Every structure is written in C-alpha cells, then in structure tokens.
C-alpha positions as CSV (number, residue, x, y, z in Angstrom):
1,M,9.0,-14.8,-0.5
2,K,5.7,-13.5,0.9
3,I,6.5,-9.9,2.1
4,Q,4.7,-9.1,5.9
5,E,1.7,-6.8,6.1
6,S,4.0,-4.1,7.5
7,G,6.2,-4.2,4.6
8,E,3.1,-3.8,2.2
9,N,2.3,-0.7,4.1
10,Y,5.7,1.0,3.9
11,L,5.7,0.2,0.0
12,E,2.4,1.3,-0.4
13,A,3.3,4.6,1.7
14,I,6.3,5.2,-0.7
15,L,4.3,4.8,-3.7
16,I,1.5,7.3,-2.6
17,L,4.2,9.7,-1.2
18,G,6.2,9.5,-4.8
19,E,2.9,10.1,-6.6
20,R,2.1,13.1,-4.2
21,N,5.5,14.9,-3.9
22,G,7.9,13.2,-6.6
23,N,10.7,12.5,-4.2
24,V,10.4,10.4,-0.9
25,R,12.5,10.1,2.1
26,S,12.2,7.9,5.2
27,I,11.4,11.0,7.4
28,D,8.6,11.4,4.9
29,V,7.1,7.6,5.2
30,A,7.7,8.2,9.3
31,S,5.4,11.3,9.0
32,F,3.0,9.5,6.6
33,L,2.8,6.4,8.5
34,G,2.9,8.1,12.2
35,F,6.2,5.8,13.2
36,T,9.6,6.7,14.3
37,K,12.3,7.7,12.0
38,P,14.3,4.5,13.6
39,S,11.4,2.3,12.9
40,V,11.6,3.4,9.3
41,S,14.8,3.0,8.6
42,R,15.0,-0.3,10.0
43,A,12.0,-1.3,7.8
44,M,13.8,0.7,4.8
45,T,16.9,-1.6,5.4
46,I,14.9,-4.9,5.3
47,L,12.9,-3.6,1.9
48,K,16.2,-2.9,0.3
49,N,18.1,-6.0,1.4
50,A,14.7,-7.8,0.2
51,G,15.1,-6.1,-3.5
52,H,11.9,-3.8,-3.1
53,I,13.5,-0.3,-2.8
54,V,16.7,1.4,-3.8
55,M,18.0,4.0,-1.2
56,E,20.1,6.7,-2.8
57,K,23.1,8.3,-1.2
58,N,20.8,11.6,-0.7
59,G,18.3,9.8,1.0
60,L,15.5,9.3,-1.4
61,L,13.8,6.2,-1.7
62,H,12.5,4.6,-5.2
63,L,10.5,1.3,-5.4
64,T,12.2,-1.5,-7.6
65,E,10.1,-3.3,-10.1
66,S,9.3,-6.1,-7.3
67,G,8.3,-3.2,-4.7
68,R,6.4,-1.3,-7.4
69,K,4.3,-4.5,-8.0
70,I,3.6,-5.2,-4.5
71,A,2.3,-1.8,-3.9
72,D,0.5,-1.2,-7.0
73,T,-1.7,-4.6,-5.8
74,I,-1.8,-3.3,-2.3
75,Y,-2.8,0.4,-3.2
76,E,-5.5,-1.2,-5.7
77,R,-7.1,-3.3,-3.0
78,H,-7.2,-0.3,-0.7
79,R,-8.7,2.1,-3.0
80,F,-11.3,-0.5,-4.4
81,L,-12.1,-1.8,-1.0
82,N,-12.5,1.6,0.5
83,H,-14.7,2.9,-2.2
84,F,-16.8,-0.4,-2.1
85,L,-17.4,0.1,1.8
86,V,-18.5,3.8,1.4
87,Q,-20.7,2.9,-1.4
88,I,-22.7,0.3,0.9
89,G,-22.7,2.7,3.6
90,V,-19.8,2.3,5.8
91,S,-18.6,5.7,7.1
92,E,-15.5,7.1,5.4
93,E,-13.6,7.0,8.6
94,V,-14.4,3.2,9.1
95,A,-14.1,2.2,5.5
96,E,-10.5,3.6,5.4
97,Q,-9.5,1.5,8.6
98,D,-11.5,-1.7,7.4
99,A,-9.8,-1.5,3.9
100,C,-6.5,-1.2,5.5
101,R,-7.0,-4.4,7.4
102,I,-8.6,-6.5,4.4
103,E,-6.2,-5.1,1.7
104,H,-3.6,-7.4,3.2
105,V,-5.6,-10.7,3.9
106,I,-7.9,-10.9,1.1
107,S,-7.0,-13.4,-1.7
108,E,-6.0,-12.8,-5.0
109,E,-8.9,-15.0,-6.3
110,T,-11.7,-13.2,-3.9
111,F,-10.5,-9.9,-4.7
112,G,-10.7,-10.4,-8.7
113,K,-14.1,-12.3,-8.3
114,L,-15.5,-9.3,-6.2
115,K,-14.2,-6.8,-8.7
116,N,-16.0,-9.0,-11.7
117,F,-19.2,-9.6,-9.6
118,L,-19.5,-5.8,-8.8
119,K,-18.5,-4.9,-12.5
120,E,-21.2,-7.5,-13.9
121,T,-23.8,-6.3,-11.4
122,L,-23.3,-2.6,-11.9
123,H,-23.6,-3.2,-16.0
124,E,-26.6,-5.1,-15.6
C-alpha cells in the first residue's frame, strides 16, 4: 500500500529528529513540522496502525522496519535533490522547498537514473 505524502513527511521527520536528539515524541514532530499536536497525534495513530511506527507508553516514537525504509528513501531523495539544486544555482531556500515537493513524486526509476547520470558525469 502506497503511503501518502504527509505520511512520508512524518516518517522523515521522525528519522531526522531521532538522528539529532535520540528520542522523539509527537510534540517534537509537531514543532519540527509546524503542525498542531492534535494533527500529529492523529497521523501517528494512522502510521502506527499501518505498522510504520511504534508508540511506547511513555510517548516515545520509533520507526519500524517498514517505516525506516520509507523514511530513508524519502530523506535520501531530499538530501540529494536539495544538494543538486543548490549545485546548479538554485538558492538554498528555494532548493529546500522544491526538494520537499519533488522527493514525493519522482519515480524510483527517474531518481536512480538521475543519480547514475550525475555520478557518471562527475567522474568523466
């Protein structure tokens, strides 16, 4: 089942916050994404029911294997696209915004071909 863009954003946020801080709670995700606590709580329930996160009784959030796979994929795309856009002259701010949009819609095939093309171009 394909996860929605918003779900991908939540999983990516949990990944980033976990790497930065170690522990992640819903309030951290809300603050990071600029969403309300009730919106994040609802999303966490959906992601938990889909098997992408585990919520401990003390409120800590953890990615499951499937959640981690999705988050890793989205975050890799985000970092790559952001870096690429900055390298071709796009401002940091616009590159960040555009990478956030593109990361969700670019196909696996196109992303892979883009990465390979750039790798080959830079090594020639």
